N, C-alpha and C positions, 0 to 999 in steps of 0.2 A: 568297526568294532565298537561297541558301547562300553562304558566304564563298568567295572564290577567292584565289589568290596575289596577284592585282592589288590586293586590298584592303589589303595590308600598307603600301604607301606612304601611303594615306589615313589609316590608323591613326596612323602616326608623325607625319604632317603635322598631324593633328587635335590630338594631345596637345601637340606642340611649339608650335602656334599658340595653344593655351590658355595655356601657361606664359608666353609672351611678354607676355601682358596682365595677368598676376597679379603682385601686389606681394608677393614672397617672396625670400629670400636665394638667390643664384645656386647655392649648394651644395645647397640643398633642391630647386631645380628640376632640377638634375643628377641628384639621387637619384630623383626622380619618373621621369625618362627611363630610368635604369638599371633601376628596378623594372618599368617598363612593358615594356622590351625583354626582361627576364627572364621576365615573365609570358607574353609572346607566344611566347618560345622553348619554354616548357613546356606551354602550355595552348591554343594555337590549335586551333580545332575547325572543320574544313571541312564538318561537317554542321550547323553552326549559322549563323543569320543574322549578318551583320557587326555589327549593333547589340548583340549579346550581348558581343562582344569590346570594343567601344567603351565600353559600360557599365562593364565591369570596369577598363578603363584609367582612366576618370575617377573611379572609386571609389578607385583607388590614389592619384590626385592629391589627392583630398579627404582621405584618411587621412594621407598623408605631409605635407601642408601644414597639416593641422588646420583645414581650411575646410569648414564644413557647407554654406555657400551661396556657392560661387564665382560670379563675374560678377554680383554683386548689383546693381551700378550699371547694367550693360548690360540686365539683366532689367527693372529699373524703367523705363528709357528705352523699351524695346520695349513693355512693358505699357501705359504711359501714352499712347504714340503710337498704339498699336493701338486703345485705347479712344476716342481722339479721331477716328481715321479711321472707326471703326464708327458713330459718331454721324452723320457725313456720309453714309455708305453707307446707313444706315437711312432717312434722309430721301429719298434717291434711289430706294431700293427701293420705298418707299410709292407711287410713281407707276406701278409695274408690277403685273402680276397673272399668275397661272397659270405656265406654263412660262417665260415671259420673266423673271418675278421670281425663280423658282427658279434659272435659269441665271445670272442676274446675281449672286446671292448665292454660288453655287458658284464662279464666277470670282473673286470677291473672297476667298473662303476659300482658294482655291488661290494667288492672288497673295500673300496674307499669309503663306503657308508659306515664302516666300523669306526671311522674317525669322529663320530658323534662323541664329544668329550663330556657329555653328561654322565652321571654315575651309572645310568642304565646302559651306557655304551662302553667306551674304553676307559672312562673316568676323566675327571677334570685335570688330572696331573700329567697329561701327555707332554713329553719332551720332543724336540725335533728328531732325535735319534729314534725314538719309539714309533714315530709316525710311519717311517719307511718299513720298520719291522712289522708293525700292525697290518699294514696293507699287504705286504708280501705273504704273511702267514695266512690271511684270509683268502688271498688268491690261490695259494698253494693247496688249501684244504678242499677246494672245489665247491660245488653247489649242492645244497640239500634239495632244492627244487629248481629245476632248469627247464623253463619253457622258452628258451631263447629261439628255438626253431619256429615255434608258433608266433613269437613276437616278430621275428624277421619277416615271416610271410605277411603279417599285418602291416609292418612298416613298408614293405615293397608296394602295397596297394593303397597306402594312405596318401591323401592329398594334403591334409591339415593335421599336424601333430602338436599336442601340447606336452612339453617336457617339464615336469615340476621338480626342481632341485631340492636338496635337503641341506647338508652341512657345508661349512666353509672349506673344510679340508678336501672335499671331493669335487668341488665345482669345476676344476680344471679337467678332471677325468670325465665329468659329464659333458664337457665341451667336445671331447673327442667323439663321443657317441652322438651328440647333436649334429656335428659335422657330417658324420656318416649317414644319419637319417636324412639330412638335406641332400646328400649326394644320390640318394635313392629316389629323389624327386618330390619330396614333401616340403611344404612350408612349415617351419618349426618355430613355435612360439614358446619362449621361456619366461615364466612369471617369477619375479624375485620379491621376497618379503621387504616391506618398507621400513623395518627396524629390527634390531637384533633381539633374539630370545635364545639364550645359551649359545649353541654352536651353529645355529641356522645361518645360512649365507644370505647376504643382503646385496642390494644393487652394486655397491662399491666393490664387493668381492667378485661379482660376475664380471665387471668391467676390468678389474685387475687380472683376471684369468683369461680374458679374451672372449668371453661368451657373446659379446656384442658382434663379434666377427663370425663366430661359429653358428649362431642362430639367425633365423630370418628376422626376428624381432625379439627384443627383451622388454617385458612390460612389468608394471607394478602389480603384485598379487593382492596387496592389501597392507595392513599395518604390521606391527611386530607380533606375529603369531608363530607358534611352534607347528610347523607344517602349514598347509593352507587351512583356512577356516571358511566354511560355507555360511557362517553368520557375518563375517567381516570382509569377505573378498571384494575386490574392486569390480566395477562394472565391466572393465576391459577383460579381466580374467573370466568373469561369468560368460561373456560373449564368446571368448575363445574356446571355452569348454563346450558350449552348446554347438559350436561349428566343427569341432574336432572329429576326425575319423579314428584317431588313436590318441589315448592319454597314457603317458608314462610317468609314474610318480616314484620319486626316490624317498626312502626313509620309512620307518615304522609309523611315525605320526601320520604321514599321508596315507598309508595303508589303513590306519584306523578310520580315517574320514571316508576314503573312497569305497571301502568295503560296505559302508552304510548308505552311500548315495549313488552307487553305480547305476541303479535303475533310472535315474534322472537323465541319463545319456544313452538312450537306446541305440543310437547309430554309431556309437564309438566303442572300439575295443579298449579295454583298460588293463594295463600291466603295472605291477608294483615290483620295484627293485630295491631290496633292503637287507640289512642284517637283522634277523629276528632276535630280540633280546628279552622276550616275555613268555612265560609259561603258557599263557592263554593263546598266544600266537603260535607257539610251537605245536600245541595240540591241534590247532586249525590246519596246520600244514604237515602234520605227522612227523615232526622232527624234534630234536632236543638240543639244549645248549645253544650258544650263539651260532646261528646258522645263516648261511647265505641263500637268499631267496630271489629268484627271477620268475615271477608267476603272472600269467595272464589270468586275471580274476573275472574277466567278462569278455565274451566274444563281441565283435562288432557286426555291422551290416545294415546299411541304409537301404530304404526302399527306393 
């Protein structure tokens, strides 16, 4: 999905919401806003996904405020709560088998995507108590789009899977689904961002949640980007995507990107698991309000 003029208000709301929560002098926060507005005035690219612009705005924030890891407290809260929820979900999943177990873990992986603590998601003010409530409520409401049966069929025939995580709070739930994908016979590669942008999970979060055990291999996706970036991805990720039979991407930012570049991977099925938080995305999927999506956006099939 490419950027549209309607994205502008979300860009501004996102960076302003981030600044509200950070401990920095008012003059420095004002400077971040000025630099952000100047950047948008000069560099908005309507041929690029919205996530590319948001990445650069948060890089401006980090450089201007001298913060390598903004929202460190919120990130810890979400990570620890996600790990605790995953332990319960693992026990419940053990009672299920086949498609029922797969769909159950897909639903939880999508429900956990609500823990994007940007203002476009649950908001920057998440508390530990609200993390559990947020995930429970999204799981209970069910799926607006549920292609989990199609995804299960693709997963059973896949030899090489790339599973692209999103937020720090959901990484432990992703690990449960990654483990199941491996049990179906696939080699599963998980690419992690090389630095933090808002709530996106990084390598340290993956290791803390045990992803190095769940996955066949955990690699570096690239630098500090919101979702993956096809302008800045690592050679290792580029190679893994070209070799993949199945690409599963978490989060709306990764949907933005993969919906634009899916044709580059003719042999791979592509699925996106995320909480839709945008009117343009709602229209694309025929839903409204913050909606849970598990969509196969491209069929696979190698010659």
